[in-house]
C-alpha atoms as an extended CHARMM CRD file, in Angstrom:
* protein
*
       134  EXT
         1         1  MET       CA            -17.0910000000      -13.2120000000        0.6420000000  PROA      1               0.0000000000
         2         2  ARG       CA            -19.2190000000      -10.5030000000        2.2350000000  PROA      2               0.0000000000
         3         3  ILE       CA            -17.3090000000      -10.6170000000        5.5380000000  PROA      3               0.0000000000
         4         4  ARG       CA            -14.0060000000      -10.3140000000        3.6770000000  PROA      4               0.0000000000
         5         5  HSD       CA            -15.2440000000       -7.2140000000        1.8590000000  PROA      5               0.0000000000
         6         6  ILE       CA            -16.4910000000       -5.6510000000        5.0990000000  PROA      6               0.0000000000
         7         7  ALA       CA            -13.1570000000       -6.3320000000        6.8310000000  PROA      7               0.0000000000
         8         8  ALA       CA            -11.2880000000       -4.9050000000        3.8440000000  PROA      8               0.0000000000
         9         9  GLY       CA            -13.4830000000       -1.7930000000        3.9200000000  PROA      9               0.0000000000
        10        10  VAL       CA            -12.6260000000       -1.2450000000        7.5820000000  PROA      10              0.0000000000
        11        11  VAL       CA             -8.8940000000       -1.6010000000        6.8910000000  PROA      11              0.0000000000
        12        12  ALA       CA             -9.1260000000        0.7390000000        3.8860000000  PROA      12              0.0000000000
        13        13  ALA       CA            -10.9970000000        3.3070000000        5.9830000000  PROA      13              0.0000000000
        14        14  MET       CA             -8.2240000000        3.0690000000        8.6100000000  PROA      14              0.0000000000
        15        15  ALA       CA             -5.6660000000        3.7960000000        5.8800000000  PROA      15              0.0000000000
        16        16  LEU       CA             -7.2280000000        7.1840000000        5.0410000000  PROA      16              0.0000000000
        17        17  PRO       CA             -6.1090000000        9.0160000000        8.2260000000  PROA      17              0.0000000000
        18        18  VAL       CA             -2.6650000000        7.4790000000        7.8170000000  PROA      18              0.0000000000
        19        19  LEU       CA             -2.5800000000        8.8090000000        4.2480000000  PROA      19              0.0000000000
        20        20  ALA       CA             -3.5070000000       12.2490000000        5.5800000000  PROA      20              0.0000000000
        21        21  LEU       CA             -0.4200000000       12.1300000000        7.8120000000  PROA      21              0.0000000000
        22        22  GLY       CA              1.5800000000       11.9220000000        4.6000000000  PROA      22              0.0000000000
        23        23  LEU       CA              0.8800000000       15.6210000000        4.0800000000  PROA      23              0.0000000000
        24        24  ILE       CA              3.3120000000       16.5630000000        6.8660000000  PROA      24              0.0000000000
        25        25  ASP       CA              6.5060000000       16.4930000000        4.7970000000  PROA      25              0.0000000000
        26        26  PRO       CA              8.5010000000       13.9590000000        2.7810000000  PROA      26              0.0000000000
        27        27  LEU       CA             10.4630000000       12.6830000000        5.7890000000  PROA      27              0.0000000000
        28        28  GLU       CA              7.8170000000       11.9640000000        8.4310000000  PROA      28              0.0000000000
        29        29  GLY       CA              4.9710000000       11.8450000000        5.9140000000  PROA      29              0.0000000000
        30        30  GLY       CA              6.9060000000        9.3670000000        3.8010000000  PROA      30              0.0000000000
        31        31  MET       CA              6.9010000000        6.9400000000        6.7110000000  PROA      31              0.0000000000
        32        32  ALA       CA              3.1390000000        7.3590000000        7.0260000000  PROA      32              0.0000000000
        33        33  LEU       CA              2.7880000000        6.6910000000        3.2930000000  PROA      33              0.0000000000
        34        34  LEU       CA              4.7460000000        3.4550000000        3.6420000000  PROA      34              0.0000000000
        35        35  VAL       CA              2.4380000000        2.3280000000        6.4660000000  PROA      35              0.0000000000
        36        36  ALA       CA             -0.6110000000        3.3000000000        4.4030000000  PROA      36              0.0000000000
        37        37  GLY       CA              0.7960000000        1.3430000000        1.4770000000  PROA      37              0.0000000000
        38        38  ALA       CA              1.0610000000       -1.7360000000        3.6900000000  PROA      38              0.0000000000
        39        39  LEU       CA             -2.5520000000       -1.2300000000        4.8310000000  PROA      39              0.0000000000
        40        40  VAL       CA             -3.7600000000       -0.9360000000        1.2310000000  PROA      40              0.0000000000
        41        41  LEU       CA             -1.8110000000       -4.0560000000        0.2770000000  PROA      41              0.0000000000
        42        42  GLY       CA             -3.4500000000       -5.8720000000        3.1900000000  PROA      42              0.0000000000
        43        43  THR       CA             -6.8340000000       -4.6030000000        2.0580000000  PROA      43              0.0000000000
        44        44  TRP       CA             -6.2510000000       -5.9370000000       -1.4260000000  PROA      44              0.0000000000
        45        45  LEU       CA             -5.0760000000       -9.3040000000       -0.0780000000  PROA      45              0.0000000000
        46        46  ILE       CA             -8.2340000000       -9.5950000000        2.0300000000  PROA      46              0.0000000000
        47        47  SER       CA            -10.7870000000       -8.4790000000       -0.5470000000  PROA      47              0.0000000000
        48        48  ARG       CA             -9.1800000000       -9.0200000000       -3.9740000000  PROA      48              0.0000000000
        49        49  VAL       CA            -10.9830000000       -5.8620000000       -5.0840000000  PROA      49              0.0000000000
        50        50  PRO       CA             -8.6100000000       -4.0510000000       -7.4640000000  PROA      50              0.0000000000
        51        51  VAL       CA             -6.8830000000       -0.9520000000       -6.1080000000  PROA      51              0.0000000000
        52        52  PRO       CA             -7.6980000000        2.1180000000       -8.2490000000  PROA      52              0.0000000000
        53        53  ARG       CA             -4.8920000000        3.2860000000      -10.4980000000  PROA      53              0.0000000000
        54        54  LEU       CA             -5.2520000000        6.7590000000       -9.0300000000  PROA      54              0.0000000000
        55        55  GLU       CA             -4.2340000000        5.4200000000       -5.6300000000  PROA      55              0.0000000000
        56        56  TRP       CA             -1.2950000000        3.1740000000       -6.3990000000  PROA      56              0.0000000000
        57        57  ILE       CA              0.2510000000        5.3280000000       -9.1330000000  PROA      57              0.0000000000
        58        58  ALA       CA             -0.0620000000        8.5020000000       -7.0410000000  PROA      58              0.0000000000
        59        59  TRP       CA              1.3410000000        6.6110000000       -4.0230000000  PROA      59              0.0000000000
        60        60  LEU       CA              4.3490000000        5.4840000000       -6.0530000000  PROA      60              0.0000000000
        61        61  VAL       CA              4.9000000000        9.0040000000       -7.4050000000  PROA      61              0.0000000000
        62        62  ALA       CA              4.6750000000       10.4640000000       -3.8860000000  PROA      62              0.0000000000
        63        63  ILE       CA              7.2850000000        8.0070000000       -2.5980000000  PROA      63              0.0000000000
        64        64  VAL       CA              9.6850000000        8.6790000000       -5.4890000000  PROA      64              0.0000000000
        65        65  VAL       CA              9.2490000000       12.4750000000       -5.3520000000  PROA      65              0.0000000000
        66        66  GLY       CA              9.6360000000       12.4230000000       -1.5590000000  PROA      66              0.0000000000
        67        67  VAL       CA             12.8880000000       10.4670000000       -1.7640000000  PROA      67              0.0000000000
        68        68  LEU       CA             14.2110000000       12.7770000000       -4.4790000000  PROA      68              0.0000000000
        69        69  THR       CA             13.2530000000       15.8860000000       -2.4800000000  PROA      69              0.0000000000
        70        70  ILE       CA             14.9700000000       14.5650000000        0.6440000000  PROA      70              0.0000000000
        71        71  ALA       CA             18.0510000000       13.6860000000       -1.4010000000  PROA      71              0.0000000000
        72        72  LEU       CA             18.0480000000       17.1630000000       -2.9350000000  PROA      72              0.0000000000
        73        73  ALA       CA             17.7380000000       18.8290000000        0.4760000000  PROA      73              0.0000000000
        74        74  VAL       CA             20.6450000000       16.8140000000        1.8170000000  PROA      74              0.0000000000
        75        75  THR       CA             22.9610000000       17.2790000000       -1.1680000000  PROA      75              0.0000000000
        76        76  LEU       CA             22.3970000000       20.9940000000       -1.8100000000  PROA      76              0.0000000000
        77        77  PRO       CA             25.0850000000       23.2200000000       -0.3380000000  PROA      77              0.0000000000
        78        78  GLU       CA             23.8340000000       25.1800000000        2.6620000000  PROA      78              0.0000000000
        79        79  GLU       CA             24.0110000000       28.4680000000        0.7650000000  PROA      79              0.0000000000
        80        80  SER       CA             21.6850000000       27.0620000000       -1.9350000000  PROA      80              0.0000000000
        81        81  ARG       CA             19.1280000000       25.6080000000        0.4760000000  PROA      81              0.0000000000
        82        82  SER       CA             17.9150000000       28.8830000000        1.9360000000  PROA      82              0.0000000000
        83        83  THR       CA             17.9390000000       32.5840000000        1.2400000000  PROA      83              0.0000000000
        84        84  GLY       CA             18.0240000000       33.2600000000        4.9880000000  PROA      84              0.0000000000
        85        85  GLU       CA             14.7720000000       35.2210000000        5.1100000000  PROA      85              0.0000000000
        86        86  GLY       CA             12.7680000000       32.5990000000        7.0080000000  PROA      86              0.0000000000
        87        87  GLY       CA              9.5950000000       30.7710000000        6.1210000000  PROA      87              0.0000000000
        88        88  LEU       CA              8.7920000000       28.6010000000        3.1420000000  PROA      88              0.0000000000
        89        89  LEU       CA              9.8110000000       31.1840000000        0.5650000000  PROA      89              0.0000000000
        90        90  SER       CA             13.3230000000       31.2280000000        1.9680000000  PROA      90              0.0000000000
        91        91  LEU       CA             13.8830000000       27.7340000000        0.5750000000  PROA      91              0.0000000000
        92        92  SER       CA             15.5080000000       27.0310000000       -2.7410000000  PROA      92              0.0000000000
        93        93  PRO       CA             13.0530000000       27.0780000000       -5.6610000000  PROA      93              0.0000000000
        94        94  TRP       CA             14.0380000000       23.4560000000       -6.3710000000  PROA      94              0.0000000000
        95        95  LEU       CA             13.0850000000       22.4040000000       -2.8590000000  PROA      95              0.0000000000
        96        96  ILE       CA              9.8000000000       24.3070000000       -3.0690000000  PROA      96              0.0000000000
        97        97  ALA       CA              9.0120000000       22.5660000000       -6.3740000000  PROA      97              0.0000000000
        98        98  GLY       CA              9.8190000000       19.1840000000       -4.8100000000  PROA      98              0.0000000000
        99        99  LEU       CA              7.6330000000       19.8660000000       -1.7690000000  PROA      99              0.0000000000
       100       100  VAL       CA              4.7010000000       21.0920000000       -3.8560000000  PROA      100             0.0000000000
       101       101  SER       CA              4.9940000000       18.0460000000       -6.1290000000  PROA      101             0.0000000000
       102       102  TYR       CA              5.1010000000       15.7420000000       -3.1100000000  PROA      102             0.0000000000
       103       103  GLU       CA              2.0320000000       17.3550000000       -1.5070000000  PROA      103             0.0000000000
       104       104  THR       CA              0.1170000000       17.1460000000       -4.8060000000  PROA      104             0.0000000000
       105       105  ALA       CA              0.9380000000       13.4520000000       -5.1600000000  PROA      105             0.0000000000
       106       106  VAL       CA             -0.1820000000       12.7950000000       -1.5700000000  PROA      106             0.0000000000
       107       107  LEU       CA             -3.4870000000       14.5910000000       -2.1990000000  PROA      107             0.0000000000
       108       108  ALA       CA             -4.0200000000       12.4360000000       -5.2950000000  PROA      108             0.0000000000
       109       109  THR       CA             -3.2500000000        9.3540000000       -3.1920000000  PROA      109             0.0000000000
       110       110  ILE       CA             -5.8630000000       10.3940000000       -0.6330000000  PROA      110             0.0000000000
       111       111  ALA       CA             -8.3940000000       10.8540000000       -3.4500000000  PROA      111             0.0000000000
       112       112  GLY       CA             -7.5460000000        7.3620000000       -4.6900000000  PROA      112             0.0000000000
       113       113  GLY       CA             -7.9730000000        6.0260000000       -1.1610000000  PROA      113             0.0000000000
       114       114  VAL       CA            -11.4630000000        7.5020000000       -0.9560000000  PROA      114             0.0000000000
       115       115  GLN       CA            -12.2270000000        5.9850000000       -4.3560000000  PROA      115             0.0000000000
       116       116  TYR       CA            -11.0480000000        2.5870000000       -3.0580000000  PROA      116             0.0000000000
       117       117  VAL       CA            -13.2820000000        2.7940000000        0.0220000000  PROA      117             0.0000000000
       118       118  VAL       CA            -16.2510000000        3.5700000000       -2.2480000000  PROA      118             0.0000000000
       119       119  ARG       CA            -15.3060000000        0.6260000000       -4.4770000000  PROA      119             0.0000000000
       120       120  LEU       CA            -15.2120000000       -1.6630000000       -1.4270000000  PROA      120             0.0000000000
       121       121  ILE       CA            -18.5960000000       -0.4050000000       -0.2130000000  PROA      121             0.0000000000
       122       122  ARG       CA            -20.0220000000       -1.2150000000       -3.6310000000  PROA      122             0.0000000000
       123       123  ALA       CA            -18.4800000000       -4.6840000000       -3.4450000000  PROA      123             0.0000000000
       124       124  VAL       CA            -20.2020000000       -5.2440000000       -0.0910000000  PROA      124             0.0000000000
       125       125  ALA       CA            -23.5190000000       -4.0860000000       -1.5340000000  PROA      125             0.0000000000
       126       126  ALA       CA            -23.1110000000       -6.3710000000       -4.5460000000  PROA      126             0.0000000000
       127       127  SER       CA            -22.3370000000       -9.3890000000       -2.3780000000  PROA      127             0.0000000000
       128       128  ARG       CA            -25.5810000000       -9.2550000000       -0.3800000000  PROA      128             0.0000000000
       129       129  PRO       CA            -27.4810000000      -12.4890000000       -0.5020000000  PROA      129             0.0000000000
       130       130  VAL       CA            -30.6860000000      -12.1330000000       -2.4700000000  PROA      130             0.0000000000
       131       131  ARG       CA            -33.6830000000      -13.5550000000       -0.6560000000  PROA      131             0.0000000000
       132       132  PRO       CA            -36.6740000000      -14.7500000000       -2.6340000000  PROA      132             0.0000000000
       133       133  PRO       CA            -39.9450000000      -13.0070000000       -1.7970000000  PROA      133             0.0000000000
       134       134  ALA       CA            -41.9140000000      -14.8070000000        0.9000000000  PROA      134             0.0000000000
């Protein structure tokens, strides 16, 4: 069981940089979040250590908000998408709200990922064989 927990900890640690790529934007970052979700699922299948609610709920929210933000950006008329001034503040307030919500959900997912790595490290520490004193 100890080797499974160590392997799961390595996979979970590899998922953290992939989660950080999710901060790019909903389009490219959403793909990184899907890959990170597959890594976390693999980690859970290896270790059977429960995934923290903070991670999987925030991940699901980030995916849904990202899809809705992309759909909003595509369906808004061009005049409504931008004020023409340039920069982030030139975007529609609805798009800004969607992007901020997406970034917040990704940050919460990263926090849940760190919590999961800590949980796996504790599982490794708890699974150490106890040797009787010599």
